[in-house]
C-alpha positions as CSV (number, residue, x, y, z in Angstrom):
1,M,89.0,72.5,98.4
2,A,90.2,76.0,97.7
3,D,93.6,77.3,98.9
4,T,92.8,79.8,101.7
5,K,95.9,81.8,101.3
6,T,95.3,82.7,97.7
7,D,91.5,83.2,98.0
8,R,91.7,85.9,100.6
9,P,91.7,89.4,99.0
10,E,93.5,90.7,102.1
11,W,96.5,88.3,101.5
12,A,96.7,89.2,97.8
13,S,96.7,92.9,98.6
14,F,99.3,92.5,101.4
15,H,101.5,90.4,99.2
16,R,101.4,92.9,96.3
17,L,102.2,95.7,98.7
18,V,105.2,93.7,100.3
19,Q,106.6,93.1,96.9
20,E,106.3,96.6,95.9
21,L,108.1,97.6,99.0
22,I,110.9,95.2,98.5
23,S,111.4,96.4,94.9
24,G,111.3,100.0,96.0
25,V,108.5,101.1,93.8
26,V,105.0,101.4,95.1
27,R,102.7,101.6,92.2
28,R,99.4,102.6,93.7
29,Y,97.7,105.5,95.4
30,T,94.9,103.9,97.5
31,F,95.6,101.8,100.6
32,T,93.5,100.0,103.1
33,Q,93.7,101.1,106.8
34,W,96.1,98.3,107.7
35,E,98.3,98.9,104.6
36,L,98.7,102.4,105.8
37,E,99.5,101.3,109.2
38,L,102.2,98.9,107.6
39,L,103.7,102.0,105.6
40,L,103.8,104.1,108.7
41,D,105.2,101.5,110.9
42,L,108.0,100.8,108.2
43,Q,108.7,104.5,107.9
44,M,109.0,104.9,111.8
45,S,111.0,101.7,112.3
46,R,114.7,101.9,113.0
47,V,115.3,99.2,110.4
48,R,118.1,99.8,108.0
49,K,117.1,100.3,104.4
50,S,119.4,97.5,103.3
51,S,117.6,95.3,105.8
52,R,114.2,95.9,104.9
53,P,113.8,93.2,102.2
54,V,114.8,90.5,104.6
55,I,112.5,91.9,107.3
56,L,109.6,92.3,104.9
57,R,110.0,88.6,103.7
58,K,110.0,87.3,107.3
59,Y,107.1,89.5,108.1
60,A,105.2,88.2,105.0
61,R,105.7,84.6,106.1
62,T,104.3,85.5,109.5
63,V,101.3,87.3,108.1
64,Q,100.7,84.3,105.8
65,Q,100.7,82.0,108.7
66,R,98.3,84.2,110.6
67,F,96.0,84.4,107.6
68,L,96.1,80.6,107.3
69,E,95.1,80.5,111.1
70,G,92.2,82.6,110.4
71,A,93.4,86.1,111.6
72,P,91.1,88.9,110.1
73,E,94.1,91.3,109.4
74,P,97.8,91.0,109.7
75,P,99.8,91.9,112.8
76,R,101.3,95.3,112.9
77,L,104.9,95.5,111.7
78,S,105.9,97.2,114.9
79,E,104.6,94.3,116.9
80,F,106.4,91.8,114.6
81,L,109.7,93.8,115.0
82,A,109.3,94.0,118.9
83,V,108.9,90.2,119.0
84,A,111.8,89.7,116.7
85,R,114.1,91.9,118.9
86,Q,113.0,90.0,121.9
87,Q,113.7,86.7,120.3
88,S,117.1,87.9,119.1
89,A,117.9,89.3,122.6
90,A,117.0,86.0,124.2
91,A,119.0,83.9,121.7
92,S,122.0,86.0,122.2
93,G,121.7,85.9,126.0
94,T,121.8,82.0,126.0
95,K,125.1,81.8,124.3
């Protein structure tokens, strides 16, 4: 049986874009709609530049999980960040 995470072109494209963003060098000029949305969300987010690699790695794990569950496209980065903030606030409120 084939490995679904590596067979999906969406995952490969997403993974390549995330790696380029982490390295700081985007090497392409054409993007899919959801890749543009990711770039815009990242640009508009209030995430410090130094925190971006960590955030992007966590986001990539979430996207990978969603793809494995059969999602047709990744969740928006802004949605992921909102959930992460809520979870962080809930965790700090229980201490």
